N, C-alpha and C positions, 0 to 999 in steps of 0.2 A: 504494500500500500504506500502511496506517495505521502510525504510529510504533511502537505496541506490537507489532504483527505483525512488523515488521522486526526489532525488538529480540529477539523470540522466535526468529526465524529465525537471527539471529546467535548467540544463546545455545546453539542446538542444532547449530551448524555443526561438521562433522567432515571438512572438505576436507583437512586436513593430518594426519589420524590416522596414516597410514602413515609420513609424513615424521617425525613426532614419535616414533613407536615405534622408529624407526631411529637416534635420537640417543643420546648417552651416558646421558641420564636415562630414556629409554624410557617417556615419559609420555603420557597421553591428553590430547586437547584440553580446555581449560577456558576458553572465551571470557570475558574480563573487559571489560565495557562499563559506563560510569557516565554516564548522561545522561537528561534528559527533554527534550521538544521545546521547552520554554520557556526553556532555559538561555541566558544572555547572554554567557558567556565559554567559549571552547573551548580546552582543552589538547590539542594534537596531539602525542602522544608517540611512542615507538618501538615497544615491545612489553613485555608484562609480564615481570618477572624471576621467579625461582623463588619468592621470598617472596610476591609478588603472586599467582602461580599457586596457592599454597597457601591464601592468605587470601581470594581472590576479590574483593579490594578494591584499586583501583589506588594505586600510590605508598605502600604500607605498608612502606617501607624507608628507608634513609638518604638516597636520592635524593629521596624525597618530603619528608623533613624539610628538605632544602636548598631544594627548589622552593618550599615554603610560606614559608620564610624570605625567599627572593628576592621572592615575591609580596606579602609582608607580611600573610598571612592565617593564621588559626588553623585547626585541623583541622575544627572545626564548620562553618566557612564553606567550606573547601576541598571537603568532602564533601556539601555541599548541592547535590543534583542539579538542583534548580530554578534554581540560579544558575550552576553550573559543570559543563560536560560534559567528560568525559575520554575521548577517542577516539584510541587509539593507531593506528599504521600497521598493526599486526597485533594481534588481540585475544587471542591465546594466547601463552604462553611458548614460544619457538621451540627451547629446549634449549641445551645447551652443546656446543661443538666438542671435539675431542680434547685441546685445550690448556686447557679449562675456561673459555673465554670465551663470552659470550652469542652465539648465532647471530643473524644479521640477521633482521628480520621477513620472512616469506615474502611476496613481492609478490602472490600470489594473493588474499591477504586484502583488501588495498586494492582490487585490481581487482574483486573480487566485491562488496564492501560499502561502500566509502568514499563514493563519490558519492551513492549512494542514501541513506545515513545523513545526510550533510551537507545534503542537500536537505530533510531532515526537521527541521533545526535553523535555522529562519528568523530567530530573534531574536538570533543571535550578533553581538555588537558588537566583540569582541576575540578574536583567535586567537593563542595562544602556540605557536610552532613549536619544540618541545623536541628538539634534536638533529638530526643530519644527515639521517636518513631522512625525517622529517617535512618538513624544509626542502626536500629534493629533490623531494618530491611537490607541495608547495604553491607552491614558487618554482622552477619548472623552469629548467634551464640549468646549465652546469658551473660550480661554484664550491665553495669550502671553507666549513666551518662558520664559521671565523674571519672570512672575507670577508663572509658573509651577516650575521653578527651585527654586524660593524663597520658594515654599511650599513643598520642598523635604521631610521634616519630615512627611508629610501626607502619603507618599508612602513607606518610609523606613521601614524595612531593605531590602525588596524584590525588590523594584524598586527605581532607582535614576535618575531623569531627569537632563540632562546636556545641556548646550549650545553646539552648534557645535564648535569643536576645531579649526576651521579655524582661521588663523592669522588675518582675517578681523574682528574677534570678540575681538581683544585686547582692543579696546576702551570700549566694553561692560564690560570686566573684570575690567577695571579701574573705571567704573561707579558703579560697584557692587562688592566692595572689600570683602563683606561677602562670596562670592563664594569661594575664595581661603582661607579665614580665617576659615570659618565654615564647608563648604561642602567638600572641597578636603581632609581634614584629615579623615573625616568619610568615604569618598569614598575609600581611600587607605586602611584603616583598614578593611573595609567590603570586599574589593577585596582579601586581604590576608586571611581573615577568610574563605572565600568561596574556594579559591584555595588551601589552606593548610589543608583541611580536610583529 
């Protein structure tokens, strides 16, 4: 299947319509995919939040601000689809649970689309695994986000696991100062190396 056809199939996917209608937000599917087949950097995220669901553009929230700061890139570069593909584990906002927390990405999304889409991204030189859901899919095996991120050297230079850039993880960053001191400089240098070829 051609890349553009696959993207169109994803854009019109309604596999989770009933699931989303039954959430606290009772919303309809709105797949958010940001990629072209020539992108060199892949951001493998979790799933769109409510703000992204509304905007139709990934990481249009404080998490996106922090991720761009970690990467050392401006919005113009971050949203250049020819350079950076943003492919979450689920393309739609999964809704909130009864406590107001984001529901996890429905696995059916990755089962249905992920391998087929990644096969259509042959130029990827660096994959950023943002959060536990992306890490579990790309780096199988039982582990924690902290353990995977701490072992980033095992996967570099082609893959870098990162915690989710949510502001809720500020305490995690304080408990793990090596992340900013050791990993972020490598991340920024590697991003520049890949994007400036």
